[in-house]
C-alpha positions as CSV (number, residue, x, y, z in Angstrom):
1,M,105.0,82.2,116.4
2,T,102.0,84.6,116.4
3,L,99.6,84.8,113.4
4,K,100.9,88.3,112.7
5,N,104.5,87.2,112.6
6,S,103.6,84.2,110.4
7,A,101.8,86.4,107.9
8,Q,104.5,89.0,107.8
9,L,107.2,86.4,107.2
10,T,105.2,84.9,104.3
11,L,104.9,88.4,102.8
12,S,108.4,89.5,103.7
13,L,106.8,92.6,105.2
14,K,108.4,94.8,107.8
15,L,107.1,97.8,109.7
16,E,109.3,100.9,109.8
17,D,110.6,101.3,113.3
18,E,110.0,105.1,113.2
19,A,106.4,104.8,111.9
20,N,104.6,105.5,115.2
21,F,102.1,108.0,116.4
22,E,104.8,109.9,118.4
23,N,106.7,110.6,115.2
24,F,103.7,111.9,113.3
25,I,103.8,115.7,113.2
26,D,100.7,117.5,111.9
27,F,100.3,120.6,114.1
28,G,96.8,119.5,115.0
29,L,95.5,119.3,111.5
30,N,94.4,115.7,111.9
31,A,93.5,115.5,115.5
32,E,90.2,113.8,115.0
33,I,91.7,111.2,112.7
34,L,94.5,110.5,115.1
35,S,91.9,110.0,117.9
36,E,89.9,107.6,115.8
37,L,93.0,105.6,114.8
38,K,94.2,105.4,118.4
39,G,90.8,104.3,119.5
40,K,88.8,101.1,118.8
41,A,86.7,102.0,115.8
42,P,86.1,98.7,114.1
43,M,86.5,100.0,110.5
44,I,88.0,103.2,109.0
45,F,88.6,104.4,105.5
46,L,91.5,106.9,105.3
47,W,92.3,108.7,102.2
48,S,94.6,111.6,101.1
49,A,96.9,112.8,98.4
50,V,100.3,111.1,98.1
51,G,102.7,112.2,100.8
52,A,100.3,113.1,103.5
53,G,101.4,110.2,105.8
54,R,98.8,107.4,105.2
55,T,101.3,104.7,105.3
56,H,103.0,106.1,108.4
57,L,99.6,106.1,110.2
58,L,98.6,102.6,109.2
59,Q,102.0,101.3,110.4
60,S,101.5,103.3,113.6
61,V,98.3,101.5,114.2
62,C,100.1,98.2,113.8
63,H,102.9,99.3,116.2
64,R,100.3,100.3,118.8
65,A,98.7,96.9,118.5
66,I,102.0,95.2,118.9
67,M,102.7,97.2,122.1
68,R,99.4,95.9,123.4
69,K,100.5,92.3,122.5
70,E,97.7,92.1,119.9
71,P,98.3,90.4,116.5
72,S,98.3,92.8,113.6
73,I,99.2,92.8,110.0
74,Y,100.0,95.6,107.5
75,V,99.5,94.8,103.8
76,P,100.8,97.2,101.2
77,L,98.6,96.6,98.2
78,S,100.8,98.7,96.0
79,N,103.1,95.6,96.1
80,T,100.5,93.1,94.8
81,E,103.0,92.0,92.1
82,N,104.8,90.2,94.9
83,F,101.9,88.2,96.2
84,S,98.4,86.9,95.2
85,P,94.9,87.7,96.6
86,E,95.2,84.6,98.7
87,V,97.2,86.7,101.2
88,L,93.9,88.1,102.4
89,L,92.5,84.6,103.2
90,G,92.3,83.9,106.9
91,I,93.6,87.3,108.1
92,D,90.2,88.1,109.5
93,A,91.3,86.2,112.5
94,I,94.0,88.9,113.2
95,N,93.0,91.6,115.7
96,T,94.2,94.6,113.6
97,I,94.3,94.5,109.8
98,C,95.7,97.5,107.9
99,L,95.3,97.5,104.1
100,D,97.3,100.3,102.4
101,D,96.8,101.8,98.9
102,I,93.6,99.8,97.9
103,H,93.3,102.1,94.9
104,T,96.0,99.9,93.3
105,I,93.6,97.0,93.1
106,Q,91.0,98.8,91.1
107,Q,89.9,96.9,88.0
108,K,91.5,93.7,89.4
109,P,88.5,91.4,89.9
110,D,90.4,88.7,91.8
111,W,91.7,91.3,94.3
112,E,88.3,93.0,94.6
113,D,86.6,89.7,95.3
114,A,89.2,88.8,98.0
115,L,88.7,92.2,99.7
116,F,84.9,91.9,99.6
117,T,85.2,88.5,101.2
118,L,87.5,89.8,103.8
119,Y,85.2,92.7,104.6
120,N,82.2,90.4,105.1
121,K,84.3,88.2,107.4
122,V,85.6,91.1,109.5
123,I,82.0,92.3,109.9
124,R,81.2,89.1,111.7
125,S,84.4,89.0,113.7
126,E,85.9,91.2,116.5
127,S,88.8,92.3,114.2
128,R,89.6,95.8,113.3
129,L,90.0,96.8,109.6
130,I,91.6,100.1,108.5
131,I,91.9,100.8,104.8
132,S,93.7,103.6,102.9
133,A,93.6,105.0,99.4
134,N,94.6,108.1,97.5
135,Q,91.0,108.9,96.8
136,S,87.6,108.7,98.5
137,P,85.7,105.4,98.3
138,Q,83.1,107.1,96.1
139,E,85.8,108.0,93.6
140,L,87.3,104.5,93.3
141,K,86.6,102.8,90.0
142,L,85.9,99.3,91.3
143,T,84.3,96.7,89.1
144,L,82.5,95.1,92.1
145,A,79.6,97.5,92.9
146,D,78.9,95.7,96.2
147,L,82.4,96.4,97.4
148,Q,82.2,100.1,96.4
149,S,78.9,100.3,98.4
150,R,80.4,98.7,101.5
151,L,83.5,100.9,101.4
152,S,81.4,104.1,100.9
153,A,79.4,103.2,104.0
154,L,82.5,103.2,106.3
155,P,83.5,106.1,108.5
156,V,85.6,108.1,106.0
157,F,88.4,110.5,106.9
158,K,90.5,112.7,104.7
159,L,94.1,113.3,105.9
160,S,95.4,116.8,105.5
161,K,98.9,117.2,104.0
162,L,101.5,119.4,105.7
163,D,102.8,122.6,104.2
164,D,106.5,123.4,103.7
165,K,106.8,124.5,107.4
166,G,105.3,121.2,108.5
167,Q,107.6,119.2,106.2
168,M,110.6,121.1,107.7
169,A,109.4,120.2,111.2
170,V,109.2,116.5,110.2
171,L,112.7,116.6,108.6
172,R,114.3,118.2,111.7
173,H,112.4,115.9,114.1
174,R,113.5,112.8,112.3
175,A,117.0,114.0,112.0
176,N,117.3,114.9,115.6
177,S,115.9,111.5,116.7
178,R,118.8,109.9,114.9
179,G,121.4,112.3,116.3
180,I,121.9,114.0,112.8
181,A,122.7,117.7,112.9
182,L,121.3,119.6,110.0
183,N,122.0,123.3,109.6
184,D,119.4,125.5,107.9
185,S,121.0,125.5,104.5
186,V,121.3,121.7,104.5
187,A,117.7,121.1,105.7
188,E,116.3,123.6,103.1
189,F,118.4,121.9,100.3
190,I,117.0,118.5,101.2
191,L,113.4,119.8,101.1
192,R,113.9,121.5,97.8
193,R,115.2,118.4,96.2
194,A,113.3,115.6,97.9
195,K,109.7,114.6,97.1
196,R,107.4,116.1,99.7
197,S,106.3,113.1,101.7
198,T,107.3,111.6,105.0
199,H,108.4,108.4,103.3
200,D,110.7,110.2,100.9
201,I,112.2,112.4,103.6
202,I,113.0,109.3,105.7
203,S,114.4,107.5,102.7
204,V,116.8,110.4,102.1
205,L,117.8,110.4,105.8
206,D,118.4,106.7,105.7
207,V,120.9,107.1,102.8
208,L,122.6,110.1,104.3
209,D,122.9,108.5,107.8
210,T,124.4,105.4,106.4
211,I,127.0,107.2,104.2
212,S,127.8,109.7,106.9
213,L,128.6,106.9,109.4
214,K,130.5,104.8,106.9
215,E,132.7,107.6,105.6
216,K,132.8,109.5,108.9
217,R,131.7,112.7,107.2
218,R,129.4,115.4,108.3
219,I,126.2,115.8,106.3
220,T,126.8,118.7,104.0
221,I,125.3,119.8,100.7
222,P,128.3,118.3,98.7
223,L,127.8,115.0,100.5
224,I,124.0,115.1,99.8
225,K,124.6,115.8,96.1
226,E,127.1,112.9,95.9
227,A,124.9,110.5,97.9
228,M,121.6,111.3,96.2
229,N,123.0,112.0,92.7
230,W,121.3,115.5,92.9
């Protein structure tokens, strides 16, 4: 068992199968960021508003590492209630480390200490550390000043969020990849009612795909209202 698999089993983590670079549609808005993430930059701080696709990109980095047969780990810090800061111990030995939503550990000294320790260990290793948040490192309200200083010194990139046209393109692309036919009125209805993020769009498609297959029904507005309680 690889170190990556061992860590993920301990955390009960699972990457989304569709979270890869090929499925990330942005019409060139984030070309520089994608180039950096696909490259070998040892450390990156990625931030954006909710729904821009940070989680998708961090998981894409892990999928890319797996394709190269390199150990990787994705840690969603928004779920810290499910595990302790000890989860960060020893992961500096993993080739690619992606920490998502670190803003959720603000004002949590034990987590801040663990992240600071991990940062210092990664600096001395050959591992890659990619961190995401919903705000820039300078805007974080960390209790540990040294950690804030280290994070602020990283290469920082802001991810641009798609407009309505872009969100529609994501919805159609993901639906087509699953063999789901959506007419214009159905697609527009989903976008009007769903939260505007890749994660929420995929969650809606997951539900609709499952019910459509189970009940052998086409995806229509009445089915969506029934399935999503809209």
